[in-house]
C-alpha positions as CSV (number, residue, x, y, z in Angstrom):
1,X,0.0,0.0,0.0
2,X,1.3,3.4,-1.0
3,X,2.0,5.9,1.9
4,X,0.0,9.1,1.7
5,X,3.3,11.0,2.2
6,X,4.5,9.6,-1.1
7,X,2.6,12.2,-3.1
8,X,4.7,14.1,-5.7
9,X,6.0,17.6,-4.9
10,X,5.2,20.6,-7.1
11,X,8.1,20.0,-9.4
12,X,7.1,16.4,-10.0
13,X,3.5,17.4,-10.7
14,X,4.8,20.0,-13.2
15,X,6.8,17.3,-14.9
16,X,3.8,15.0,-15.1
17,X,1.7,17.9,-16.6
18,X,4.4,18.6,-19.2
19,X,4.3,14.9,-20.2
20,X,0.5,15.3,-20.7
21,X,-0.5,13.2,-17.7
22,X,-3.7,13.8,-15.8
23,X,-2.7,15.7,-12.6
24,X,-6.3,16.7,-11.5
25,X,-6.2,14.2,-8.6
26,X,-3.5,16.4,-6.9
27,X,-5.8,19.4,-6.6
28,X,-8.7,19.9,-4.3
29,X,-10.3,22.9,-6.1
30,X,-10.8,24.4,-2.6
31,X,-8.4,27.3,-3.1
32,X,-9.1,30.8,-4.5
33,X,-8.2,31.7,-8.1
34,X,-5.2,34.1,-8.2
35,X,-5.5,36.4,-11.2
36,X,-2.4,37.8,-12.8
37,X,-1.2,41.1,-11.5
38,X,0.4,43.9,-13.5
39,X,2.0,46.9,-11.9
40,X,1.2,50.3,-13.1
41,X,2.5,53.8,-12.3
42,X,0.0,56.5,-11.5
43,X,0.8,60.1,-10.7
44,X,-1.1,61.8,-7.8
45,X,-0.8,65.3,-6.5
46,X,0.7,65.8,-3.1
47,X,-2.7,66.8,-1.7
48,X,-4.4,63.7,-3.1
49,X,-1.7,61.5,-1.6
50,X,-2.3,63.2,1.8
51,X,-6.0,62.5,1.5
52,X,-5.4,58.9,0.6
53,X,-3.0,58.5,3.5
54,X,-5.6,60.0,5.9
55,X,-8.3,57.6,4.7
56,X,-5.9,54.7,4.9
57,X,-5.0,55.6,8.4
58,X,-8.7,55.9,9.4
59,X,-9.5,52.5,7.9
60,X,-6.2,51.0,9.2
61,X,-5.4,49.7,5.7
62,X,-2.7,50.5,3.2
63,X,-2.8,53.3,0.7
64,X,-2.8,50.7,-2.1
65,X,-5.8,49.0,-0.6
66,X,-7.7,52.3,-0.5
67,X,-6.9,53.0,-4.1
68,X,-7.9,49.6,-5.3
69,X,-11.1,49.6,-3.2
70,X,-12.2,53.0,-4.4
71,X,-11.3,52.3,-8.0
72,X,-13.3,49.0,-7.8
73,X,-16.3,51.0,-6.4
74,X,-16.1,53.6,-9.2
75,X,-15.9,50.9,-11.9
76,X,-18.9,49.1,-10.4
77,X,-20.9,52.4,-10.4
78,X,-19.9,53.0,-14.0
79,X,-21.1,49.6,-15.1
80,X,-24.4,50.0,-13.1
81,X,-25.0,53.4,-14.7
82,X,-24.4,52.0,-18.2
83,X,-26.9,49.2,-17.6
84,X,-29.6,51.5,-16.4
85,X,-29.0,53.9,-19.3
86,X,-29.5,51.1,-21.8
């Protein structure tokens, strides 16, 4: 009987996949999908950065989290507005 600790490591699973073998049994599908991330540069005025930092401090989150959250909200509002205009 095969020991449960004899499961292949990530490199071995990758090799099996490259050989076209079915590797689905090694995944539980219980994790979250990680989408690719691309870095961008955005210019902000000094005053706007100060406002972002104040909000971040009030919410106890990073400046980046504030920017991403507010941008997501604005994009959602944009899509909702376009749906109702149609």
